mmCIF file of the C-alpha atoms, coordinates in Angstrom:
data_MODEL
# 
_entry.id   MODEL 
# 
loop_
_atom_site.group_PDB 
_atom_site.id 
_atom_site.type_symbol 
_atom_site.label_atom_id 
_atom_site.label_alt_id 
_atom_site.label_comp_id 
_atom_site.label_asym_id 
_atom_site.label_entity_id 
_atom_site.label_seq_id 
_atom_site.pdbx_PDB_ins_code 
_atom_site.Cartn_x 
_atom_site.Cartn_y 
_atom_site.Cartn_z 
_atom_site.occupancy 
_atom_site.B_iso_or_equiv 
_atom_site.pdbx_formal_charge 
_atom_site.auth_seq_id 
_atom_site.auth_comp_id 
_atom_site.auth_asym_id 
_atom_site.auth_atom_id 
_atom_site.pdbx_PDB_model_num 
ATOM 1   C CA . MET A 1 1   ? -24.800 -31.958 65.945 1.00 0.00 ? 1   MET A CA 1 
ATOM 2   C CA . SER A 1 2   ? -28.382 -33.054 67.247 1.00 0.00 ? 2   SER A CA 1 
ATOM 3   C CA . GLN A 1 3   ? -29.764 -31.910 63.757 1.00 0.00 ? 3   GLN A CA 1 
ATOM 4   C CA . ALA A 1 4   ? -26.906 -33.902 61.729 1.00 0.00 ? 4   ALA A CA 1 
ATOM 5   C CA . PHE A 1 5   ? -27.663 -37.130 63.919 1.00 0.00 ? 5   PHE A CA 1 
ATOM 6   C CA . GLY A 1 6   ? -31.496 -36.774 63.632 1.00 0.00 ? 6   GLY A CA 1 
ATOM 7   C CA . GLN A 1 7   ? -31.010 -37.075 59.923 1.00 0.00 ? 7   GLN A CA 1 
ATOM 8   C CA . ARG A 1 8   ? -29.560 -40.582 60.491 1.00 0.00 ? 8   ARG A CA 1 
ATOM 9   C CA . GLY A 1 9   ? -32.568 -41.317 62.678 1.00 0.00 ? 9   GLY A CA 1 
ATOM 10  C CA . PHE A 1 10  ? -30.766 -40.799 65.942 1.00 0.00 ? 10  PHE A CA 1 
ATOM 11  C CA . VAL A 1 11  ? -33.111 -38.838 68.135 1.00 0.00 ? 11  VAL A CA 1 
ATOM 12  C CA . HIS A 1 12  ? -30.902 -39.556 71.041 1.00 0.00 ? 12  HIS A CA 1 
ATOM 13  C CA . VAL A 1 13  ? -27.167 -38.705 70.349 1.00 0.00 ? 13  VAL A CA 1 
ATOM 14  C CA . GLU A 1 14  ? -26.317 -40.849 73.332 1.00 0.00 ? 14  GLU A CA 1 
ATOM 15  C CA . ILE A 1 15  ? -26.548 -44.055 71.418 1.00 0.00 ? 15  ILE A CA 1 
ATOM 16  C CA . LEU A 1 16  ? -23.388 -42.832 69.439 1.00 0.00 ? 16  LEU A CA 1 
ATOM 17  C CA . THR A 1 17  ? -21.573 -41.120 72.151 1.00 0.00 ? 17  THR A CA 1 
ATOM 18  C CA . ARG A 1 18  ? -22.224 -43.848 74.981 1.00 0.00 ? 18  ARG A CA 1 
ATOM 19  C CA . TRP A 1 19  ? -22.185 -46.730 72.538 1.00 0.00 ? 19  TRP A CA 1 
ATOM 20  C CA . PRO A 1 20  ? -19.559 -48.686 74.675 1.00 0.00 ? 20  PRO A CA 1 
ATOM 21  C CA . THR A 1 21  ? -21.496 -48.100 77.934 1.00 0.00 ? 21  THR A CA 1 
ATOM 22  C CA . ILE A 1 22  ? -24.792 -49.106 76.411 1.00 0.00 ? 22  ILE A CA 1 
ATOM 23  C CA . VAL A 1 23  ? -23.756 -52.405 74.913 1.00 0.00 ? 23  VAL A CA 1 
ATOM 24  C CA . GLY A 1 24  ? -20.626 -53.045 76.721 1.00 0.00 ? 24  GLY A CA 1 
ATOM 25  C CA . THR A 1 25  ? -16.966 -52.375 76.092 1.00 0.00 ? 25  THR A CA 1 
ATOM 26  C CA . ASP A 1 26  ? -16.215 -55.826 74.471 1.00 0.00 ? 26  ASP A CA 1 
ATOM 27  C CA . LEU A 1 27  ? -18.558 -54.969 71.606 1.00 0.00 ? 27  LEU A CA 1 
ATOM 28  C CA . GLY A 1 28  ? -19.029 -51.249 71.643 1.00 0.00 ? 28  GLY A CA 1 
ATOM 29  C CA . SER A 1 29  ? -15.249 -50.705 71.099 1.00 0.00 ? 29  SER A CA 1 
ATOM 30  C CA . ARG A 1 30  ? -15.244 -52.746 67.901 1.00 0.00 ? 30  ARG A CA 1 
ATOM 31  C CA . SER A 1 31  ? -18.530 -51.660 66.287 1.00 0.00 ? 31  SER A CA 1 
ATOM 32  C CA . GLN A 1 32  ? -20.535 -48.456 65.633 1.00 0.00 ? 32  GLN A CA 1 
ATOM 33  C CA . PRO A 1 33  ? -24.215 -47.601 65.285 1.00 0.00 ? 33  PRO A CA 1 
ATOM 34  C CA . GLU A 1 34  ? -24.807 -46.418 61.626 1.00 0.00 ? 34  GLU A CA 1 
ATOM 35  C CA . ARG A 1 35  ? -28.486 -45.501 61.443 1.00 0.00 ? 35  ARG A CA 1 
ATOM 36  C CA . LEU A 1 36  ? -31.744 -45.963 63.359 1.00 0.00 ? 36  LEU A CA 1 
ATOM 37  C CA . ARG A 1 37  ? -34.756 -46.638 60.728 1.00 0.00 ? 37  ARG A CA 1 
ATOM 38  C CA . PRO A 1 38  ? -37.802 -45.746 62.611 1.00 0.00 ? 38  PRO A CA 1 
ATOM 39  C CA . GLY A 1 39  ? -40.668 -48.351 62.663 1.00 0.00 ? 39  GLY A CA 1 
ATOM 40  C CA . ALA A 1 40  ? -44.061 -47.562 61.135 1.00 0.00 ? 40  ALA A CA 1 
ATOM 41  C CA . GLY A 1 41  ? -46.264 -45.463 63.421 1.00 0.00 ? 41  GLY A CA 1 
ATOM 42  C CA . ASP A 1 42  ? -45.286 -45.977 67.068 1.00 0.00 ? 42  ASP A CA 1 
ATOM 43  C CA . ARG A 1 43  ? -43.412 -49.391 66.596 1.00 0.00 ? 43  ARG A CA 1 
ATOM 44  C CA . ALA A 1 44  ? -39.612 -49.562 67.482 1.00 0.00 ? 44  ALA A CA 1 
ATOM 45  C CA . GLY A 1 45  ? -37.120 -49.013 64.708 1.00 0.00 ? 45  GLY A CA 1 
ATOM 46  C CA . VAL A 1 46  ? -34.218 -50.908 63.075 1.00 0.00 ? 46  VAL A CA 1 
ATOM 47  C CA . LEU A 1 47  ? -30.739 -50.047 64.104 1.00 0.00 ? 47  LEU A CA 1 
ATOM 48  C CA . GLU A 1 48  ? -28.029 -50.645 61.738 1.00 0.00 ? 48  GLU A CA 1 
ATOM 49  C CA . VAL A 1 49  ? -24.578 -51.446 63.234 1.00 0.00 ? 49  VAL A CA 1 
ATOM 50  C CA . ARG A 1 50  ? -21.343 -51.600 61.458 1.00 0.00 ? 50  ARG A CA 1 
ATOM 51  C CA . ALA A 1 51  ? -19.147 -54.549 62.631 1.00 0.00 ? 51  ALA A CA 1 
ATOM 52  C CA . PRO A 1 52  ? -16.092 -56.401 60.998 1.00 0.00 ? 52  PRO A CA 1 
ATOM 53  C CA . GLY A 1 53  ? -16.958 -59.829 59.692 1.00 0.00 ? 53  GLY A CA 1 
ATOM 54  C CA . GLY A 1 54  ? -15.883 -61.934 62.514 1.00 0.00 ? 54  GLY A CA 1 
ATOM 55  C CA . LEU A 1 55  ? -17.719 -59.557 64.949 1.00 0.00 ? 55  LEU A CA 1 
ATOM 56  C CA . ALA A 1 56  ? -20.818 -59.582 62.858 1.00 0.00 ? 56  ALA A CA 1 
ATOM 57  C CA . LEU A 1 57  ? -21.680 -63.255 63.693 1.00 0.00 ? 57  LEU A CA 1 
ATOM 58  C CA . GLU A 1 58  ? -21.339 -62.527 67.393 1.00 0.00 ? 58  GLU A CA 1 
ATOM 59  C CA . PHE A 1 59  ? -23.684 -59.512 67.129 1.00 0.00 ? 59  PHE A CA 1 
ATOM 60  C CA . GLN A 1 60  ? -26.195 -61.594 65.458 1.00 0.00 ? 60  GLN A CA 1 
ATOM 61  C CA . HIS A 1 61  ? -26.007 -64.046 68.294 1.00 0.00 ? 61  HIS A CA 1 
ATOM 62  C CA . ARG A 1 62  ? -26.180 -61.739 70.903 1.00 0.00 ? 62  ARG A CA 1 
ATOM 63  C CA . ALA A 1 63  ? -28.867 -59.274 69.383 1.00 0.00 ? 63  ALA A CA 1 
ATOM 64  C CA . PRO A 1 64  ? -31.500 -60.039 71.826 1.00 0.00 ? 64  PRO A CA 1 
ATOM 65  C CA . GLU A 1 65  ? -29.200 -59.235 74.594 1.00 0.00 ? 65  GLU A CA 1 
ATOM 66  C CA . ILE A 1 66  ? -28.182 -55.909 72.765 1.00 0.00 ? 66  ILE A CA 1 
ATOM 67  C CA . ILE A 1 67  ? -31.703 -54.947 71.900 1.00 0.00 ? 67  ILE A CA 1 
ATOM 68  C CA . GLU A 1 68  ? -32.625 -55.259 75.629 1.00 0.00 ? 68  GLU A CA 1 
ATOM 69  C CA . ARG A 1 69  ? -29.582 -53.128 76.968 1.00 0.00 ? 69  ARG A CA 1 
ATOM 70  C CA . ILE A 1 70  ? -30.420 -50.436 74.296 1.00 0.00 ? 70  ILE A CA 1 
ATOM 71  C CA . ASN A 1 71  ? -34.049 -50.269 75.269 1.00 0.00 ? 71  ASN A CA 1 
ATOM 72  C CA . ALA A 1 72  ? -33.261 -50.571 78.943 1.00 0.00 ? 72  ALA A CA 1 
ATOM 73  C CA . TYR A 1 73  ? -30.705 -47.426 78.643 1.00 0.00 ? 73  TYR A CA 1 
ATOM 74  C CA . PHE A 1 74  ? -33.384 -45.344 77.004 1.00 0.00 ? 74  PHE A CA 1 
ATOM 75  C CA . GLY A 1 75  ? -36.292 -46.566 79.134 1.00 0.00 ? 75  GLY A CA 1 
ATOM 76  C CA . TYR A 1 76  ? -38.566 -47.375 76.291 1.00 0.00 ? 76  TYR A CA 1 
ATOM 77  C CA . ARG A 1 77  ? -38.689 -49.806 73.228 1.00 0.00 ? 77  ARG A CA 1 
ATOM 78  C CA . ALA A 1 78  ? -36.600 -47.976 70.822 1.00 0.00 ? 78  ALA A CA 1 
ATOM 79  C CA . VAL A 1 79  ? -35.039 -50.770 68.803 1.00 0.00 ? 79  VAL A CA 1 
ATOM 80  C CA . ALA A 1 80  ? -36.938 -53.861 67.729 1.00 0.00 ? 80  ALA A CA 1 
ATOM 81  C CA . ARG A 1 81  ? -34.069 -55.256 65.504 1.00 0.00 ? 81  ARG A CA 1 
ATOM 82  C CA . ILE A 1 82  ? -30.528 -55.049 64.587 1.00 0.00 ? 82  ILE A CA 1 
ATOM 83  C CA . ALA A 1 83  ? -29.210 -55.146 61.047 1.00 0.00 ? 83  ALA A CA 1 
ATOM 84  C CA . ILE A 1 84  ? -25.694 -55.787 61.042 1.00 0.00 ? 84  ILE A CA 1 
ATOM 85  C CA . VAL A 1 85  ? -23.481 -53.999 58.187 1.00 0.00 ? 85  VAL A CA 1 
ATOM 86  C CA . GLN A 1 86  ? -20.263 -55.605 57.678 1.00 0.00 ? 86  GLN A CA 1 
ATOM 87  C CA . GLY A 1 87  ? -17.290 -53.496 57.158 1.00 0.00 ? 87  GLY A CA 1 
ATOM 88  C CA . PRO A 1 88  ? -14.386 -51.839 58.958 1.00 0.00 ? 88  PRO A CA 1 
ATOM 89  C CA . VAL A 1 89  ? -15.088 -49.701 62.076 1.00 0.00 ? 89  VAL A CA 1 
ATOM 90  C CA . ALA A 1 90  ? -13.298 -46.150 62.390 1.00 0.00 ? 90  ALA A CA 1 
ATOM 91  C CA . PRO A 1 91  ? -11.238 -45.929 65.738 1.00 0.00 ? 91  PRO A CA 1 
ATOM 92  C CA . ALA A 1 92  ? -12.949 -44.306 68.683 1.00 0.00 ? 92  ALA A CA 1 
ATOM 93  C CA . PRO A 1 93  ? -12.329 -40.443 68.703 1.00 0.00 ? 93  PRO A CA 1 
ATOM 94  C CA . GLY A 1 94  ? -10.053 -39.554 71.418 1.00 0.00 ? 94  GLY A CA 1 
ATOM 95  C CA . ARG A 1 95  ? -8.186  -42.667 71.655 1.00 0.00 ? 95  ARG A CA 1 
ATOM 96  C CA . LYS A 1 96  ? -4.559  -42.026 71.047 1.00 0.00 ? 96  LYS A CA 1 
ATOM 97  C CA . ARG A 1 97  ? -2.379  -44.836 69.614 1.00 0.00 ? 97  ARG A CA 1 
ATOM 98  C CA . ARG A 1 98  ? 0.591   -45.441 71.920 1.00 0.00 ? 98  ARG A CA 1 
ATOM 99  C CA . ALA A 1 99  ? 3.904   -44.890 70.128 1.00 0.00 ? 99  ALA A CA 1 
ATOM 100 C CA . PRO A 1 100 ? 6.322   -47.742 69.734 1.00 0.00 ? 100 PRO A CA 1 
ATOM 101 C CA . ALA A 1 101 ? 8.851   -48.060 72.640 1.00 0.00 ? 101 ALA A CA 1 
ATOM 102 C CA . SER A 1 102 ? 12.177  -46.359 71.777 1.00 0.00 ? 102 SER A CA 1 
ATOM 103 C CA . ALA A 1 103 ? 15.452  -48.165 72.150 1.00 0.00 ? 103 ALA A CA 1 
ATOM 104 C CA . PRO A 1 104 ? 16.548  -48.622 75.730 1.00 0.00 ? 104 PRO A CA 1 
ATOM 105 C CA . ASP A 1 105 ? 18.756  -46.085 77.204 1.00 0.00 ? 105 ASP A CA 1 
ATOM 106 C CA . PRO A 1 106 ? 22.161  -47.712 77.986 1.00 0.00 ? 106 PRO A CA 1 
ATOM 107 C CA . ALA A 1 107 ? 22.388  -45.881 81.407 1.00 0.00 ? 107 ALA A CA 1 
ATOM 108 C CA . ASP A 1 108 ? 18.910  -47.137 82.409 1.00 0.00 ? 108 ASP A CA 1 
ATOM 109 C CA . GLU A 1 109 ? 19.696  -50.640 81.211 1.00 0.00 ? 109 GLU A CA 1 
ATOM 110 C CA . ALA A 1 110 ? 22.942  -50.747 83.357 1.00 0.00 ? 110 ALA A CA 1 
ATOM 111 C CA . ALA A 1 111 ? 21.091  -49.231 86.439 1.00 0.00 ? 111 ALA A CA 1 
ATOM 112 C CA . LEU A 1 112 ? 18.488  -52.111 86.033 1.00 0.00 ? 112 LEU A CA 1 
ATOM 113 C CA . ALA A 1 113 ? 21.125  -54.587 85.703 1.00 0.00 ? 113 ALA A CA 1 
ATOM 114 C CA . THR A 1 114 ? 22.535  -53.421 88.945 1.00 0.00 ? 114 THR A CA 1 
ATOM 115 C CA . LYS A 1 115 ? 19.222  -53.701 90.566 1.00 0.00 ? 115 LYS A CA 1 
ATOM 116 C CA . LEU A 1 116 ? 18.590  -57.248 89.280 1.00 0.00 ? 116 LEU A CA 1 
ATOM 117 C CA . GLY A 1 117 ? 22.079  -58.323 90.270 1.00 0.00 ? 117 GLY A CA 1 
ATOM 118 C CA . GLY A 1 118 ? 20.746  -60.215 93.435 1.00 0.00 ? 118 GLY A CA 1 
ATOM 119 C CA . VAL A 1 119 ? 18.157  -62.126 91.699 1.00 0.00 ? 119 VAL A CA 1 
ATOM 120 C CA . ALA A 1 120 ? 19.155  -65.687 91.135 1.00 0.00 ? 120 ALA A CA 1 
ATOM 121 C CA . ASP A 1 121 ? 16.490  -67.135 89.143 1.00 0.00 ? 121 ASP A CA 1 
ATOM 122 C CA . PRO A 1 122 ? 16.738  -66.387 85.343 1.00 0.00 ? 122 PRO A CA 1 
ATOM 123 C CA . ARG A 1 123 ? 12.899  -66.424 84.613 1.00 0.00 ? 123 ARG A CA 1 
ATOM 124 C CA . LEU A 1 124 ? 12.221  -64.040 87.328 1.00 0.00 ? 124 LEU A CA 1 
ATOM 125 C CA . LYS A 1 125 ? 15.087  -61.770 86.481 1.00 0.00 ? 125 LYS A CA 1 
ATOM 126 C CA . GLU A 1 126 ? 13.914  -61.467 82.848 1.00 0.00 ? 126 GLU A CA 1 
ATOM 127 C CA . ALA A 1 127 ? 10.297  -60.702 84.099 1.00 0.00 ? 127 ALA A CA 1 
ATOM 128 C CA . LEU A 1 128 ? 11.544  -58.179 86.439 1.00 0.00 ? 128 LEU A CA 1 
ATOM 129 C CA . ARG A 1 129 ? 13.739  -56.689 83.414 1.00 0.00 ? 129 ARG A CA 1 
ATOM 130 C CA . ALA A 1 130 ? 10.786  -56.464 81.273 1.00 0.00 ? 130 ALA A CA 1 
ATOM 131 C CA . LEU A 1 131 ? 8.741   -54.789 84.136 1.00 0.00 ? 131 LEU A CA 1 
ATOM 132 C CA . GLY A 1 132 ? 11.639  -52.240 84.589 1.00 0.00 ? 132 GLY A CA 1 
ATOM 133 C CA . ARG A 1 133 ? 11.823  -51.428 81.051 1.00 0.00 ? 133 ARG A CA 1 
ATOM 134 C CA . HIS A 1 134 ? 8.153   -50.937 80.651 1.00 0.00 ? 134 HIS A CA 1 
ATOM 135 C CA . VAL A 1 135 ? 8.281   -48.636 83.816 1.00 0.00 ? 135 VAL A CA 1 
ATOM 136 C CA . GLU A 1 136 ? 11.107  -46.560 82.133 1.00 0.00 ? 136 GLU A CA 1 
ATOM 137 C CA . ASN A 1 137 ? 9.273   -46.264 78.919 1.00 0.00 ? 137 ASN A CA 1 
ATOM 138 C CA . ARG A 1 138 ? 6.269   -44.717 80.762 1.00 0.00 ? 138 ARG A CA 1 
ATOM 139 C CA . LYS A 1 139 ? 8.264   -41.805 82.315 1.00 0.00 ? 139 LYS A CA 1 
ATOM 140 C CA . PRO A 1 140 ? 8.047   -38.520 80.323 1.00 0.00 ? 140 PRO A CA 1 
ATOM 141 C CA . ARG A 1 141 ? 11.346  -37.928 78.683 1.00 0.00 ? 141 ARG A CA 1 
ATOM 142 C CA . PRO A 1 142 ? 12.793  -34.347 78.541 1.00 0.00 ? 142 PRO A CA 1 
ATOM 143 C CA . LYS A 1 143 ? 12.425  -32.840 75.026 1.00 0.00 ? 143 LYS A CA 1 
ATOM 144 C CA . ALA A 1 144 ? 15.578  -32.144 73.250 1.00 0.00 ? 144 ALA A CA 1 
ATOM 145 C CA . PRO A 1 145 ? 16.369  -28.572 72.614 1.00 0.00 ? 145 PRO A CA 1 
ATOM 146 C CA . ARG A 1 146 ? 15.894  -27.386 68.988 1.00 0.00 ? 146 ARG A CA 1 
# 
């Protein structure tokens, strides 16, 4: 992989694999580095970063801070400037999308209603009901036989 990344200018693969750690999760989860164009001689390069339109403006505004974080991470001046490429960003690998919640089980709903029977405040009761449904949806369900 290092050879493939090297062809795109990434001497250090960490800039790709540790991107959210380097720039922060708020920006790192919604953007991705595309290419590092080396500077002339020993000068720092230009990092191309893909970001959606709305985030591109924030990237431009925070560019000095981001450059400082990248250079501090590597311990030398690797990046002098950031060039923003506007466009959609692929979802991070390994991140699973959660399946939509299934319809509540009538038995679970009845048990939840019984547990909440003594709660008088309707807003509190509804909040506890939502919490109970969330907890029930997080439990692993047994698989049905085929």
